[in-house]
PDB file of N, CA, C and O in Angstrom:
ATOM      1  N   MET A   1       0.807  -0.788   0.174  1.00  0.00           N
ATOM      2  CA  MET A   1       0.287  -0.221  -0.167  1.00  0.00           C
ATOM      3  C   MET A   1       1.209   1.669  -0.148  1.00  0.00           C
ATOM      4  O   MET A   1       2.227   2.121   0.377  1.00  0.00           O
ATOM      5  N   ALA A   2       0.603   1.974  -0.638  1.00  0.00           N
ATOM      6  CA  ALA A   2       1.568   3.423  -0.809  1.00  0.00           C
ATOM      7  C   ALA A   2       1.249   4.160   0.406  1.00  0.00           C
ATOM      8  O   ALA A   2       0.179   3.880   0.945  1.00  0.00           O
ATOM      9  N   ASN A   3       2.117   5.210   1.023  1.00  0.00           N
ATOM     10  CA  ASN A   3       2.060   5.878   1.617  1.00  0.00           C
ATOM     11  C   ASN A   3       1.198   7.480   1.053  1.00  0.00           C
ATOM     12  O   ASN A   3       1.010   7.849  -0.106  1.00  0.00           O
ATOM     13  N   PRO A   4       0.802   8.183   2.365  1.00  0.00           N
ATOM     14  CA  PRO A   4       0.373   9.008   1.711  1.00  0.00           C
ATOM     15  C   PRO A   4       0.863  10.187   0.759  1.00  0.00           C
ATOM     16  O   PRO A   4      -0.031  10.889   0.287  1.00  0.00           O
ATOM     17  N   TYR A   5       2.128  10.472   0.438  1.00  0.00           N
ATOM     18  CA  TYR A   5       3.084  11.097  -0.395  1.00  0.00           C
ATOM     19  C   TYR A   5       2.867  10.774  -2.213  1.00  0.00           C
ATOM     20  O   TYR A   5       2.810  11.307  -3.321  1.00  0.00           O
ATOM     21  N   GLU A   6       2.782   8.888  -1.133  1.00  0.00           N
ATOM     22  CA  GLU A   6       2.721   8.288  -3.073  1.00  0.00           C
ATOM     23  C   GLU A   6       1.508   8.296  -3.750  1.00  0.00           C
ATOM     24  O   GLU A   6       1.085   8.387  -4.902  1.00  0.00           O
ATOM     25  N   LEU A   7       1.199   8.197  -2.882  1.00  0.00           N
ATOM     26  CA  LEU A   7      -0.902   8.596  -3.671  1.00  0.00           C
ATOM     27  C   LEU A   7      -0.747   9.528  -4.042  1.00  0.00           C
ATOM     28  O   LEU A   7      -0.792   9.585  -5.271  1.00  0.00           O
ATOM     29  N   ARG A   8      -0.396  11.208  -3.090  1.00  0.00           N
ATOM     30  CA  ARG A   8      -0.643  12.348  -3.383  1.00  0.00           C
ATOM     31  C   ARG A   8       0.460  12.286  -5.232  1.00  0.00           C
ATOM     32  O   ARG A   8      -0.217  12.503  -6.237  1.00  0.00           O
ATOM     33  N   PHE A   9       1.474  12.097  -5.367  1.00  0.00           N
ATOM     34  CA  PHE A   9       2.494  11.694  -6.346  1.00  0.00           C
ATOM     35  C   PHE A   9       1.684  10.898  -7.730  1.00  0.00           C
ATOM     36  O   PHE A   9       1.677  11.394  -8.856  1.00  0.00           O
ATOM     37  N   GLU A  10       1.123   9.776  -7.428  1.00  0.00           N
ATOM     38  CA  GLU A  10       0.157   9.611  -8.550  1.00  0.00           C
ATOM     39  C   GLU A  10      -0.170   9.600  -8.701  1.00  0.00           C
ATOM     40  O   GLU A  10      -0.274   9.076  -9.810  1.00  0.00           O
ATOM     41  N   ILE A  11      -1.739  10.335  -7.806  1.00  0.00           N
ATOM     42  CA  ILE A  11      -2.758  10.973  -8.627  1.00  0.00           C
ATOM     43  C   ILE A  11      -2.630  12.628  -8.984  1.00  0.00           C
ATOM     44  O   ILE A  11      -3.623  13.305  -9.249  1.00  0.00           O
ATOM     45  N   LEU A  12      -1.608  13.032  -8.958  1.00  0.00           N
ATOM     46  CA  LEU A  12      -0.827  14.088 -10.061  1.00  0.00           C
ATOM     47  C   LEU A  12      -0.097  13.648 -11.371  1.00  0.00           C
ATOM     48  O   LEU A  12       0.312  14.332 -12.309  1.00  0.00           O
ATOM     49  N   GLN A  13      -0.059  12.386 -11.166  1.00  0.00           N
ATOM     50  CA  GLN A  13       0.629  11.650 -12.599  1.00  0.00           C
ATOM     51  C   GLN A  13      -0.477  11.498 -13.587  1.00  0.00           C
ATOM     52  O   GLN A  13      -0.451  11.833 -14.771  1.00  0.00           O
ATOM     53  N   MET A  14      -1.489  10.923 -12.901  1.00  0.00           N
ATOM     54  CA  MET A  14      -2.529  10.669 -12.979  1.00  0.00           C
ATOM     55  C   MET A  14      -3.708  12.144 -13.550  1.00  0.00           C
ATOM     56  O   MET A  14      -4.532  11.862 -14.420  1.00  0.00           O
ATOM     57  N   ALA A  15      -3.688  13.110 -13.185  1.00  0.00           N
ATOM     58  CA  ALA A  15      -3.988  14.507 -13.313  1.00  0.00           C
ATOM     59  C   ALA A  15      -3.291  14.995 -14.871  1.00  0.00           C
ATOM     60  O   ALA A  15      -3.980  15.240 -15.861  1.00  0.00           O
ATOM     61  N   ARG A  16      -1.585  15.078 -14.823  1.00  0.00           N
ATOM     62  CA  ARG A  16      -1.365  15.703 -16.080  1.00  0.00           C
ATOM     63  C   ARG A  16      -1.418  14.584 -17.127  1.00  0.00           C
ATOM     64  O   ARG A  16      -1.211  15.008 -18.264  1.00  0.00           O
ATOM     65  N   ASP A  17      -1.656  13.186 -17.036  1.00  0.00           N
ATOM     66  CA  ASP A  17      -1.523  12.414 -18.163  1.00  0.00           C
ATOM     67  C   ASP A  17      -2.238  12.421 -18.435  1.00  0.00           C
ATOM     68  O   ASP A  17      -2.379  12.587 -19.646  1.00  0.00           O
ATOM     69  N   TYR A  18      -3.258  12.270 -17.690  1.00  0.00           N
ATOM     70  CA  TYR A  18      -5.219  12.336 -18.552  1.00  0.00           C
ATOM     71  C   TYR A  18      -5.017  14.254 -18.903  1.00  0.00           C
ATOM     72  O   TYR A  18      -5.670  14.484 -19.921  1.00  0.00           O
ATOM     73  N   LEU A  19      -4.529  15.213 -18.519  1.00  0.00           N
ATOM     74  CA  LEU A  19      -4.796  17.047 -19.248  1.00  0.00           C
ATOM     75  C   LEU A  19      -3.484  16.537 -20.320  1.00  0.00           C
ATOM     76  O   LEU A  19      -3.225  17.365 -21.193  1.00  0.00           O
ATOM     77  N   GLN A  20      -2.975  15.765 -20.324  1.00  0.00           N
ATOM     78  CA  GLN A  20      -2.039  15.624 -21.856  1.00  0.00           C
ATOM     79  C   GLN A  20      -2.712  15.370 -22.397  1.00  0.00           C
ATOM     80  O   GLN A  20      -3.382  16.224 -22.978  1.00  0.00           O
ATOM     81  N   ASP A  21      -3.079  13.340 -22.617  1.00  0.00           N
ATOM     82  CA  ASP A  21      -3.893  12.787 -23.281  1.00  0.00           C
ATOM     83  C   ASP A  21      -5.436  14.051 -23.834  1.00  0.00           C
ATOM     84  O   ASP A  21      -6.057  13.634 -24.812  1.00  0.00           O
ATOM     85  N   GLN A  22      -5.780  14.979 -23.430  1.00  0.00           N
ATOM     86  CA  GLN A  22      -7.442  15.890 -23.986  1.00  0.00           C
ATOM     87  C   GLN A  22      -6.480  16.842 -24.716  1.00  0.00           C
ATOM     88  O   GLN A  22      -7.093  17.465 -25.584  1.00  0.00           O
ATOM     89  N   ARG A  23      -5.014  17.201 -24.644  1.00  0.00           N
ATOM     90  CA  ARG A  23      -4.199  18.164 -25.104  1.00  0.00           C
ATOM     91  C   ARG A  23      -3.998  17.460 -26.745  1.00  0.00           C
ATOM     92  O   ARG A  23      -4.152  18.053 -27.813  1.00  0.00           O
ATOM     93  N   SER A  24      -3.632  16.100 -26.544  1.00  0.00           N
ATOM     94  CA  SER A  24      -3.274  15.871 -27.775  1.00  0.00           C
ATOM     95  C   SER A  24      -4.582  15.350 -28.796  1.00  0.00           C
ATOM     96  O   SER A  24      -4.437  15.464 -30.013  1.00  0.00           O
ATOM     97  N   THR A  25      -5.545  14.915 -28.370  1.00  0.00           N
ATOM     98  CA  THR A  25      -6.447  14.910 -29.177  1.00  0.00           C
ATOM     99  C   THR A  25      -7.020  16.640 -29.395  1.00  0.00           C
ATOM    100  O   THR A  25      -7.395  17.105 -30.471  1.00  0.00           O
ATOM    101  N   THR A  26      -6.986  17.069 -28.638  1.00  0.00           N
ATOM    102  CA  THR A  26      -7.556  18.662 -29.092  1.00  0.00           C
ATOM    103  C   THR A  26      -6.712  19.039 -30.245  1.00  0.00           C
ATOM    104  O   THR A  26      -7.176  19.520 -31.279  1.00  0.00           O
ATOM    105  N   GLU A  27      -5.068  18.735 -29.974  1.00  0.00           N
ATOM    106  CA  GLU A  27      -4.009  19.196 -31.043  1.00  0.00           C
ATOM    107  C   GLU A  27      -4.560  18.614 -31.758  1.00  0.00           C
ATOM    108  O   GLU A  27      -5.112  19.504 -32.404  1.00  0.00           O
ATOM    109  N   ASN A  28      -5.011  17.259 -32.386  1.00  0.00           N
ATOM    110  CA  ASN A  28      -5.528  16.135 -33.479  1.00  0.00           C
ATOM    111  C   ASN A  28      -6.254  17.069 -33.813  1.00  0.00           C
ATOM    112  O   ASN A  28      -5.556  18.031 -34.135  1.00  0.00           O
ATOM    113  N   TYR A  29      -7.813  17.361 -33.937  1.00  0.00           N
ATOM    114  CA  TYR A  29      -8.703  17.986 -33.805  1.00  0.00           C
ATOM    115  C   TYR A  29      -8.021  19.715 -34.677  1.00  0.00           C
ATOM    116  O   TYR A  29      -8.219  19.985 -35.862  1.00  0.00           O
ATOM    117  N   PHE A  30      -7.198  20.671 -33.621  1.00  0.00           N
ATOM    118  CA  PHE A  30      -7.016  21.289 -34.192  1.00  0.00           C
ATOM    119  C   PHE A  30      -6.335  21.646 -35.930  1.00  0.00           C
ATOM    120  O   PHE A  30      -6.524  22.467 -36.827  1.00  0.00           O
ATOM    121  N   TYR A  31      -5.231  20.118 -35.587  1.00  0.00           N
ATOM    122  CA  TYR A  31      -4.631  20.487 -36.843  1.00  0.00           C
ATOM    123  C   TYR A  31      -5.390  20.092 -37.801  1.00  0.00           C
ATOM    124  O   TYR A  31      -5.321  20.602 -38.919  1.00  0.00           O
ATOM    125  N   ASN A  32      -6.394  18.926 -37.437  1.00  0.00           N
ATOM    126  CA  ASN A  32      -7.598  18.555 -38.990  1.00  0.00           C
ATOM    127  C   ASN A  32      -7.906  19.777 -39.019  1.00  0.00           C
ATOM    128  O   ASN A  32      -7.341  20.287 -39.987  1.00  0.00           O
ATOM    129  N   ALA A  33      -8.844  20.919 -38.151  1.00  0.00           N
ATOM    130  CA  ALA A  33      -9.735  21.699 -38.435  1.00  0.00           C
ATOM    131  C   ALA A  33      -8.941  22.710 -38.927  1.00  0.00           C
ATOM    132  O   ALA A  33      -9.632  23.547 -39.508  1.00  0.00           O
ATOM    133  N   TRP A  34      -7.445  23.038 -38.928  1.00  0.00           N
ATOM    134  CA  TRP A  34      -6.829  24.158 -40.237  1.00  0.00           C
ATOM    135  C   TRP A  34      -6.457  23.729 -41.715  1.00  0.00           C
ATOM    136  O   TRP A  34      -6.592  24.364 -42.761  1.00  0.00           O
ATOM    137  N   ASP A  35      -5.936  22.435 -41.484  1.00  0.00           N
ATOM    138  CA  ASP A  35      -5.586  21.999 -42.794  1.00  0.00           C
ATOM    139  C   ASP A  35      -6.813  22.025 -43.850  1.00  0.00           C
ATOM    140  O   ASP A  35      -6.456  22.195 -45.016  1.00  0.00           O
ATOM    141  N   LEU A  36      -8.661  21.837 -43.552  1.00  0.00           N
ATOM    142  CA  LEU A  36      -9.827  21.926 -44.446  1.00  0.00           C
ATOM    143  C   LEU A  36      -9.822  23.512 -44.269  1.00  0.00           C
ATOM    144  O   LEU A  36      -9.538  24.091 -45.318  1.00  0.00           O
ATOM    145  N   ALA A  37     -10.014  24.154 -43.426  1.00  0.00           N
ATOM    146  CA  ALA A  37      -9.420  25.692 -43.470  1.00  0.00           C
ATOM    147  C   ALA A  37      -8.666  25.854 -44.745  1.00  0.00           C
ATOM    148  O   ALA A  37      -9.229  26.002 -45.830  1.00  0.00           O
ATOM    149  N   LYS A  38      -7.319  25.820 -44.574  1.00  0.00           N
ATOM    150  CA  LYS A  38      -6.763  26.185 -45.780  1.00  0.00           C
ATOM    151  C   LYS A  38      -6.932  25.576 -47.204  1.00  0.00           C
ATOM    152  O   LYS A  38      -6.629  26.060 -48.295  1.00  0.00           O
ATOM    153  N   GLU A  39      -7.432  24.522 -46.929  1.00  0.00           N
ATOM    154  CA  GLU A  39      -7.892  23.668 -48.677  1.00  0.00           C
ATOM    155  C   GLU A  39      -9.246  24.898 -48.814  1.00  0.00           C
ATOM    156  O   GLU A  39      -9.370  25.335 -49.959  1.00  0.00           O
ATOM    157  N   ASN A  40      -9.893  25.271 -48.128  1.00  0.00           N
ATOM    158  CA  ASN A  40     -10.935  25.635 -48.934  1.00  0.00           C
ATOM    159  C   ASN A  40     -10.847  27.500 -48.682  1.00  0.00           C
ATOM    160  O   ASN A  40     -11.755  28.208 -49.118  1.00  0.00           O
ATOM    161  N   GLY A  41      -9.726  28.058 -47.989  1.00  0.00           N
ATOM    162  CA  GLY A  41      -9.295  29.183 -48.159  1.00  0.00           C
ATOM    163  C   GLY A  41      -9.972  29.894 -47.432  1.00  0.00           C
ATOM    164  O   GLY A  41     -10.067  31.061 -47.813  1.00  0.00           O
ATOM    165  N   GLU A  42     -10.635  29.554 -46.251  1.00  0.00           N
ATOM    166  CA  GLU A  42     -11.035  30.417 -45.647  1.00  0.00           C
ATOM    167  C   GLU A  42      -9.358  30.535 -43.929  1.00  0.00           C
ATOM    168  O   GLU A  42      -9.570  30.951 -42.790  1.00  0.00           O
ATOM    169  N   ALA A  43      -8.204  30.093 -44.391  1.00  0.00           N
ATOM    170  CA  ALA A  43      -7.338  30.216 -42.748  1.00  0.00           C
ATOM    171  C   ALA A  43      -7.224  31.651 -42.856  1.00  0.00           C
ATOM    172  O   ALA A  43      -7.117  32.262 -43.919  1.00  0.00           O
ATOM    173  N   THR A  44      -7.262  32.314 -41.338  1.00  0.00           N
ATOM    174  CA  THR A  44      -7.005  33.731 -41.208  1.00  0.00           C
ATOM    175  C   THR A  44      -5.957  33.156 -39.783  1.00  0.00           C
ATOM    176  O   THR A  44      -5.682  32.012 -39.420  1.00  0.00           O
ATOM    177  N   MET A  45      -5.543  34.559 -39.203  1.00  0.00           N
ATOM    178  CA  MET A  45      -5.349  34.253 -38.258  1.00  0.00           C
ATOM    179  C   MET A  45      -6.149  34.412 -37.130  1.00  0.00           C
ATOM    180  O   MET A  45      -5.476  34.085 -36.153  1.00  0.00           O
ATOM    181  N   GLU A  46      -6.820  34.621 -36.935  1.00  0.00           N
ATOM    182  CA  GLU A  46      -8.459  34.795 -35.952  1.00  0.00           C
ATOM    183  C   GLU A  46      -8.476  33.400 -35.502  1.00  0.00           C
ATOM    184  O   GLU A  46      -8.238  32.828 -34.438  1.00  0.00           O
ATOM    185  N   LEU A  47      -9.021  32.877 -37.266  1.00  0.00           N
ATOM    186  CA  LEU A  47      -9.292  31.393 -36.905  1.00  0.00           C
ATOM    187  C   LEU A  47      -7.930  30.495 -36.635  1.00  0.00           C
ATOM    188  O   LEU A  47      -8.210  29.392 -36.164  1.00  0.00           O
ATOM    189  N   TYR A  48      -6.824  30.676 -36.787  1.00  0.00           N
ATOM    190  CA  TYR A  48      -5.828  30.102 -35.954  1.00  0.00           C
ATOM    191  C   TYR A  48      -5.767  30.174 -34.336  1.00  0.00           C
ATOM    192  O   TYR A  48      -5.670  29.255 -33.523  1.00  0.00           O
ATOM    193  N   LYS A  49      -5.859  31.618 -34.134  1.00  0.00           N
ATOM    194  CA  LYS A  49      -6.129  31.483 -32.297  1.00  0.00           C
ATOM    195  C   LYS A  49      -7.386  31.125 -31.649  1.00  0.00           C
ATOM    196  O   LYS A  49      -7.674  31.071 -30.453  1.00  0.00           O
ATOM    197  N   GLU A  50      -8.398  30.781 -33.197  1.00  0.00           N
ATOM    198  CA  GLU A  50      -9.653  30.535 -32.329  1.00  0.00           C
ATOM    199  C   GLU A  50      -9.504  28.652 -31.837  1.00  0.00           C
ATOM    200  O   GLU A  50      -9.825  28.026 -30.827  1.00  0.00           O
ATOM    201  N   LEU A  51      -8.818  28.255 -33.224  1.00  0.00           N
ATOM    202  CA  LEU A  51      -8.843  26.736 -32.801  1.00  0.00           C
ATOM    203  C   LEU A  51      -7.625  25.904 -31.859  1.00  0.00           C
ATOM    204  O   LEU A  51      -7.541  24.849 -31.230  1.00  0.00           O
ATOM    205  N   HIS A  52      -6.274  27.733 -32.371  1.00  0.00           N
ATOM    206  CA  HIS A  52      -5.102  26.445 -31.589  1.00  0.00           C
ATOM    207  C   HIS A  52      -5.845  25.947 -30.184  1.00  0.00           C
ATOM    208  O   HIS A  52      -6.943  26.427 -29.897  1.00  0.00           O
ATOM    209  N   PRO A  53      -5.050  24.730 -29.110  1.00  0.00           N
ATOM    210  CA  PRO A  53      -5.483  24.811 -28.065  1.00  0.00           C
ATOM    211  C   PRO A  53      -4.865  25.131 -27.256  1.00  0.00           C
ATOM    212  O   PRO A  53      -3.728  25.235 -27.717  1.00  0.00           O
ATOM    213  N   ASN A  54      -4.875  25.428 -26.052  1.00  0.00           N
ATOM    214  CA  ASN A  54      -4.391  26.312 -25.113  1.00  0.00           C
ATOM    215  C   ASN A  54      -3.169  25.328 -24.071  1.00  0.00           C
ATOM    216  O   ASN A  54      -3.417  24.128 -23.956  1.00  0.00           O
ATOM    217  N   ASN A  55      -2.290  25.722 -23.578  1.00  0.00           N
ATOM    218  CA  ASN A  55      -1.517  24.863 -22.731  1.00  0.00           C
ATOM    219  C   ASN A  55      -2.216  24.457 -21.276  1.00  0.00           C
ATOM    220  O   ASN A  55      -2.959  25.177 -20.610  1.00  0.00           O
ATOM    221  N   PHE A  56      -1.812  23.223 -20.993  1.00  0.00           N
ATOM    222  CA  PHE A  56      -2.418  23.730 -19.434  1.00  0.00           C
ATOM    223  C   PHE A  56      -1.785  23.771 -18.349  1.00  0.00           C
ATOM    224  O   PHE A  56      -0.648  23.298 -18.347  1.00  0.00           O
ATOM    225  N   SER A  57      -2.259  24.266 -17.289  1.00  0.00           N
ATOM    226  CA  SER A  57      -1.117  24.512 -16.132  1.00  0.00           C
ATOM    227  C   SER A  57      -0.427  23.799 -14.916  1.00  0.00           C
ATOM    228  O   SER A  57      -0.760  22.615 -14.862  1.00  0.00           O
ATOM    229  N   ILE A  58       0.119  24.042 -14.290  1.00  0.00           N
ATOM    230  CA  ILE A  58      -0.273  23.263 -13.159  1.00  0.00           C
ATOM    231  C   ILE A  58      -1.016  24.153 -12.368  1.00  0.00           C
ATOM    232  O   ILE A  58      -0.013  24.858 -12.251  1.00  0.00           O
ATOM    233  N   ASN A  59      -1.695  24.648 -11.843  1.00  0.00           N
ATOM    234  CA  ASN A  59      -3.109  25.042 -12.031  1.00  0.00           C
ATOM    235  C   ASN A  59      -4.158  24.222 -12.219  1.00  0.00           C
ATOM    236  O   ASN A  59      -5.120  23.989 -11.486  1.00  0.00           O
ATOM    237  N   ASP A  60      -3.840  23.767 -13.386  1.00  0.00           N
ATOM    238  CA  ASP A  60      -4.916  22.917 -14.136  1.00  0.00           C
ATOM    239  C   ASP A  60      -5.135  21.519 -13.067  1.00  0.00           C
ATOM    240  O   ASP A  60      -6.194  21.243 -12.503  1.00  0.00           O
ATOM    241  N   ILE A  61      -3.844  20.739 -12.963  1.00  0.00           N
ATOM    242  CA  ILE A  61      -3.195  19.912 -13.068  1.00  0.00           C
ATOM    243  C   ILE A  61      -3.439  19.395 -11.296  1.00  0.00           C
ATOM    244  O   ILE A  61      -3.741  18.291 -10.844  1.00  0.00           O
ATOM    245  N   LYS A  62      -3.159  20.716 -10.594  1.00  0.00           N
ATOM    246  CA  LYS A  62      -3.258  20.652  -9.217  1.00  0.00           C
ATOM    247  C   LYS A  62      -5.268  20.161  -9.657  1.00  0.00           C
ATOM    248  O   LYS A  62      -5.866  19.117  -9.394  1.00  0.00           O
ATOM    249  N   LYS A  63      -5.581  20.947 -10.103  1.00  0.00           N
ATOM    250  CA  LYS A  63      -6.980  21.587 -10.133  1.00  0.00           C
ATOM    251  C   LYS A  63      -7.853  19.897 -10.198  1.00  0.00           C
ATOM    252  O   LYS A  63      -8.761  19.437  -9.507  1.00  0.00           O
ATOM    253  N   LYS A  64      -7.059  19.320 -11.374  1.00  0.00           N
ATOM    254  CA  LYS A  64      -7.925  17.952 -11.850  1.00  0.00           C
ATOM    255  C   LYS A  64      -7.344  16.969 -10.877  1.00  0.00           C
ATOM    256  O   LYS A  64      -7.806  15.844 -11.067  1.00  0.00           O
ATOM    257  N   ALA A  65      -6.323  17.047  -9.719  1.00  0.00           N
ATOM    258  CA  ALA A  65      -5.624  15.841  -8.836  1.00  0.00           C
ATOM    259  C   ALA A  65      -6.619  16.184  -8.442  1.00  0.00           C
ATOM    260  O   ALA A  65      -7.521  15.613  -9.055  1.00  0.00           O
ATOM    261  N   GLU A  66      -6.971  16.838  -7.716  1.00  0.00           N
ATOM    262  CA  GLU A  66      -8.136  17.718  -6.608  1.00  0.00           C
ATOM    263  C   GLU A  66      -9.094  16.455  -6.545  1.00  0.00           C
ATOM    264  O   GLU A  66      -9.155  15.588  -5.673  1.00  0.00           O
ATOM    265  N   GLU A  67     -10.235  16.677  -8.368  1.00  0.00           N
ATOM    266  CA  GLU A  67     -11.204  16.218  -9.170  1.00  0.00           C
ATOM    267  C   GLU A  67     -11.166  14.627  -8.062  1.00  0.00           C
ATOM    268  O   GLU A  67     -11.971  14.503  -7.139  1.00  0.00           O
ATOM    269  N   LEU A  68     -10.145  13.590  -8.373  1.00  0.00           N
ATOM    270  CA  LEU A  68      -9.670  12.811  -8.594  1.00  0.00           C
ATOM    271  C   LEU A  68      -9.221  11.981  -7.267  1.00  0.00           C
ATOM    272  O   LEU A  68      -9.237  10.844  -6.795  1.00  0.00           O
ATOM    273  N   TYR A  69      -8.877  13.095  -7.028  1.00  0.00           N
ATOM    274  CA  TYR A  69      -8.618  12.674  -5.417  1.00  0.00           C
ATOM    275  C   TYR A  69     -10.175  12.389  -4.512  1.00  0.00           C
ATOM    276  O   TYR A  69     -10.316  11.380  -3.822  1.00  0.00           O
ATOM    277  N   GLN A  70     -11.230  13.412  -4.651  1.00  0.00           N
ATOM    278  CA  GLN A  70     -12.460  13.044  -4.227  1.00  0.00           C
ATOM    279  C   GLN A  70     -12.992  12.347  -4.076  1.00  0.00           C
ATOM    280  O   GLN A  70     -13.897  12.380  -3.242  1.00  0.00           O
ATOM    281  N   PHE A  71     -12.497  10.525  -5.385  1.00  0.00           N
ATOM    282  CA  PHE A  71     -12.985   9.677  -5.887  1.00  0.00           C
ATOM    283  C   PHE A  71     -13.043   8.943  -4.963  1.00  0.00           C
ATOM    284  O   PHE A  71     -14.068   8.329  -4.664  1.00  0.00           O
ATOM    285  N   VAL A  72     -11.160   8.816  -3.885  1.00  0.00           N
ATOM    286  CA  VAL A  72     -10.439   8.247  -3.319  1.00  0.00           C
ATOM    287  C   VAL A  72     -11.021   8.418  -2.115  1.00  0.00           C
ATOM    288  O   VAL A  72     -11.265   7.338  -1.577  1.00  0.00           O
ATOM    289  N   GLU A  73     -11.408   9.578  -1.345  1.00  0.00           N
ATOM    290  CA  GLU A  73     -12.146  10.006  -0.155  1.00  0.00           C
ATOM    291  C   GLU A  73     -13.165   9.784  -0.164  1.00  0.00           C
ATOM    292  O   GLU A  73     -13.663  10.016   0.937  1.00  0.00           O
ATOM    293  N   GLN A  74     -14.086   9.292  -1.116  1.00  0.00           N
ATOM    294  CA  GLN A  74     -15.389   8.965  -1.196  1.00  0.00           C
ATOM    295  C   GLN A  74     -15.706   7.352   0.021  1.00  0.00           C
ATOM    296  O   GLN A  74     -14.932   6.418   0.232  1.00  0.00           O
ATOM    297  N   LYS A  75     -16.457   7.478   0.326  1.00  0.00           N
ATOM    298  CA  LYS A  75     -16.868   6.006   0.616  1.00  0.00           C
ATOM    299  C   LYS A  75     -17.750   5.138   0.345  1.00  0.00           C
ATOM    300  O   LYS A  75     -18.873   5.420   0.762  1.00  0.00           O
ATOM    301  N   ASP A  76     -17.646   4.206  -0.192  1.00  0.00           N
ATOM    302  CA  ASP A  76     -18.918   3.512  -1.113  1.00  0.00           C
ATOM    303  C   ASP A  76     -20.219   3.244   0.088  1.00  0.00           C
ATOM    304  O   ASP A  76     -19.991   2.961   1.264  1.00  0.00           O
ATOM    305  N   THR A  77     -21.658   3.413  -0.539  1.00  0.00           N
ATOM    306  CA  THR A  77     -22.561   2.917   0.134  1.00  0.00           C
ATOM    307  C   THR A  77     -23.050   2.095  -0.920  1.00  0.00           C
ATOM    308  O   THR A  77     -24.165   1.922  -1.412  1.00  0.00           O
ATOM    309  N   VAL A  78     -22.277   1.783  -1.066  1.00  0.00           N
ATOM    310  CA  VAL A  78     -23.238   0.010  -1.813  1.00  0.00           C
ATOM    311  C   VAL A  78     -23.174  -0.983  -1.022  1.00  0.00           C
ATOM    312  O   VAL A  78     -23.687  -2.056  -1.336  1.00  0.00           O
TER     313      VAL A  78
END
């Protein structure tokens, strides 16, 4: 069984991995949409900025980790 520090570290890793996967999916959408816009002659800097995914921050990781930790703290009612 993990000690509290190991558990926190694992939850932070899970949160980071989740956000990285989400970013990757969003990035794929961005590239596909941008390529389509270029093919259709609709590529503008405004569209580029609108479609381009934002990077996640340390605070985003901490927020997601807190969300995941709530599950750990929950007691089963079944």
